[in-house]
N, C-alpha and C positions, 0 to 999 in steps of 0.2 A: 206413552203416545208421541209421535216425533210430530214438530211442528218447523214451521218455517220462523227465523231467526228474527229479529226486526229489523227491518230494509236491507235485507238481504238473501238471496238464493239459497244460501246454508244453512240445511236441517239441524235438528238438536234430538243428539237419541239420545237414551236413558244416559244420567250422568256414573263417574263409577262409584261402587258403595265405600263411598270415602270423604268424608266432609273436606279432605285438603286435597288430595293431585299430588302430581309427581313433575316430573321434568328428568328429560332423558329416559324414556319408557322406550322396550322396545313393543312391537307387534306383528303379528301374525294372523293365517287360518290352516285352521284345522276342521278335517270332521265338517266343513259348509259351517262351522261358528267360529265370528271371530274372537282372540285371546292378545290380550297384552300383557305386562308385566314390568316387575324392574323397576328403577327408577330412584331421585331424588327429592329429598326436599326438607325445609326449616317446621321444626316444631317448638310452640312454645313462643319464641322469640323472633328476630328477620334479622341478619348478617349481621347490619349494621348494631345491634345491637346485642350484640355475642353470641346471636345464634348459632346453634352447631347441627351441620347439614348429616342427615341418615340418609339410608341409603334401604332398599327394599329387597328381599327375593319372594314378592308375593306374586300369583300370575290371577287373571280375571279371566270370565269367558264370556261373551253374548252368545245368543244360537240364532235368534231373530233381534232384528232391527229396531221390534219394538221393546223388546228386554224381555225379563230384568238381568241384568249383571248380575255372578256368580261367584263369588271369592274360591277360587278350588282348595279345598286339603292340601294336595303336596303342594310346596315350595319348592322353587329354586336351589342348587347347592350350594349357593354363597349369595348374600347378598348381591346388588348390581346395577348400576346406574348408565346414561351417556356414553354405550356402546355405539362402533358402529354399526348399524342393522339395516334388513331389505328381505321382504319373505321370497321363500323358495319353499317349490314345490308345499309339502303339507304343512312346512311351519314358517320360523324364521331362522337365518340367522345372525350369531353376535356374535361383534368382533369387538377386542379388547374390552374400553371401558374403567370405571374405576369405582371402589367402596371406599370402607374406613382404614383399610389394610393398603390402599395406597391404589395407582394404574394396575391397570391388567394386560396381560398376554392372551386370557384364555378365549377360546374360539370354541363356537357351538352353534351344534340344531335344533332347536327347541320344538315341539310339537305337544298338543294336545290331544289324548288319547284315552277315551271311556272318561273325562270330568280329568285325567292326570293327566300329570307335567310330565314327561321325558324329554330326556339330555342327551344327544351324544357327538363327544369331544370330539373334535379338530384339531390336527395340528397349530399351535402354540405360534403366535405371532414370535418375531427376531426379536423386538423388544415391544414396549409398550406404549399404546394407542390411544387416548380420552379422546374425546370429540373428533374421533373420524366420521366419514361416509363411506357405507360399502355399498355396490350394486351389485348382481351375478350379469354377465356375457358369455355367452356358448356355457355354457357348466364352468364358467370359470368364475370365482370370486373376488374382487377388488375393492381394496380399501385407501380411501385416498385421504390426505392433510390429518387433521387432530394433530395434537402434542405430544409430547413421553410424559409431562406433570402437568394434574389437574390448573394446576397454578398457573402454569409455563405463558410467556410473555414472546414463545421462538417457536411457530409452525413448521411444523413439518411440510418437506414439499414431496415427501416421498409415496411410491404406487404400491404397491406389493400384489401379489396375485397368489391362486390357492384353484387348480384345478380338483373341482369335487368329487375327482375319483380316488378311490383307494390306495395311498400309496403316494398320494402326493406331496408335496410341501412347499413353504411359498418361494417367491422367487421374486427380485425388487423389478421393477418397471423404471421408465424413464421416466424421472422426474414430474409433475404437473411442471408447465412452468407460469411463468411469471413473478407475484410477489405470492407466498406461502399462506397460508390460511386455515385456521378450522374452523370447526360446524359451517364445514362449507354442506352443500345439499347436492346429490348426484344423481342420475337417470341411468337407462339402459334401454335399450332398443332392442337388444337380441344379436348385433355386430357390433357395436359401438357403446364406448360411455362418457355420459355428456356430466360436466361437474359447473356448478354454477355458485356465484359469490363466496362468502365467507370472512374469517375476520382476523385480517392482519394487524398489528403492532409496529408505531412508528415513536420515533424518540421524541420529546419534547423538547423545548427551547429550556425550558426549566431543569433538564435533565430526566424528568421521569418517564416513562413508555406510554404512551396513550393509545388503547385501541383504535382500529380505523377498517369498518366494513368494507367490502369491494365488491366490487361490481361486475367482476370479470367471468367470462366463462369460455370455455374449451371442452374440444370433444375431441378421444383417444381413441385409435382405431388399430385393437392388438395385431392385426394380421398384417403390419405395417409397423407396431412398438413406437406409434407419432401420435404426438398434441397437434390440435390444431386450433388457432383460436377462432374464439365465436365472437357475433354480434353480442358488445357489454351487455348486459340487461339496465335498463332506462334506470333505473336508480340502485346503490350500492345494495345487498341484503345480505347478513350475517344470520348464523342459525334458524333460519327458513327447514320447513317437516320437511324431513327426509329418509327415505329416499322420494324423488321427487316422481310424484307418481307423472306416467304415460297413458295417455286417454287414448282412445279406437282410430281416432283419425291422425295418430304421430305427434300432437302435440305433447310440452312437458310444463306439469302446474308448478309453479314458484309460489308458494303460501305462507306467510308464517313470517318471523324472525325481525328484524332493524336494520334500517339505512341511517341513522349517526346514533351516537353513543350520547344520552339524557346528561346535560351537565349539570343536573343540582341535582338535590338532598332525593336520595333513593324512594324515599316516603312521598314525595309529590312526581316521581313517573308520571308521564301520563298514556302510557301504556305503548302498546308493537302495533305494525303498521295494519291497516286494514288493504292495500293493496297488495292485489295477487298478481301474476302475470305469466302469461304464456308464452312459450318457446317453441316453431315451428321448425325441425329442421333441413323438412324440404324448401321450404318460402328463407331460411336462415333468415326470422323477422321475430320483433318482439308484440306482443298484444296486451292489452289489460287484461286480469281475467275480473271472475266474480270477486265484489270487495268482499271482505269478513265482516261479520257482525259485529257491530259494539253497542250491546244493551243494556243501561242498569235500570235500578229501580229501590229508590230509596239510596240506604244504606246499602244494600245487596247488590253486588255483582253477578250481570248476568255472563253471557257468552263473550270473548274480546278475542283478539288475535293473540297470538301464542310461541316460542321460539322453544326450542327441544323437544318439539311433541314429534313425535311418527307419524308416517303416513304408511296406509295402505291400501289396497284396492281390494274390497268383499261387494261380493254377489254386483252390483250395479250403480255401486258407491265409490266416493274418495271417504276415506275415514280418519277424520286427524285425531287423536287418542290426548288429552290431560297437556301437561306441558305449565309452561311460565307465561304470567300474565302478566309481571310487575317484577322486579330487583326480587326474589327472594322470598315469590309468593306464588305457590299453585293455583291449579283451576283441577276439579274435575269433571267439567265439562269434555265431551268430545260431542263434535261435528261431522256432516257429510253431507255432501256434494253428486248427487248423481248428474252423469256424462248429458245428460238432458239439458241438466239445469245450467253445464259450463257452456252449450251451443247455442243455449235461450239467451243467456247472458249477452250473447256477443252479437246479436243479431241489432 
């Protein structure tokens, strides 16, 4: 049964039926049920102790918000994580990503029918993209940013578009302006594409490359093929849930992710950002949104802010699934926020 989280309007959905959880899953809605799959994680040892990242081909289905989750018997054609994903029609579009074989160009429409995974391949990307972000505007799929290799410190400024009609091919759009970033979050309002935050990299004084989260925001109008700057995020944000959920009143919710890179040992990491943000295209301004929960009981960790989690609208909910809650550590937690909860938090 769902409950409210500690000192937060977010609700706890049944956790995924996995004790570890995944980062970089996809999520969508088919036959009125919520499904999610793919993702990456470290089993046995964390990465700083030599742990190996593994990739999943599993898919899970939730018929009602009260649960339970069901792991489907059918699986993906291959393991997949950290693709640019966006809900579309009766499923989800997945673009690029990575698995143990390396970065991917694969693009597909994934649905669940009669508790079975259905996979329809679409034209492959012109080049691999990992940690990109995707959204659909007027039946055109856009993918923005990312990197060509999972460990790259040279993000892409590219924006690619694919009409979802048969026989279409990918076309290059104007690059997103400003500094290039990966793990951007994007959203769409039916006419325009919005891009928020991301992770750039800067050369350090000692010759090393250091990550640098971005606070930039832009809007792309496909009709005139032009990017326009928007008011910057109140604070930098990389790895927020993507796509950015659009509320019935037109605002976009930017939640999860982080605003700075923790300088200490990864095992001492304090966790990610509780603060969420709401952007109003009509008013062209930002407001603080409902804070994330941060609950602990003894040595057990409750729901916490996450990065690299998918966001999806399901029924009257905005749902965030699994993700990374510390460097190298995932969570099976699933959090939900109703549209009414968002409005109440703004009073």
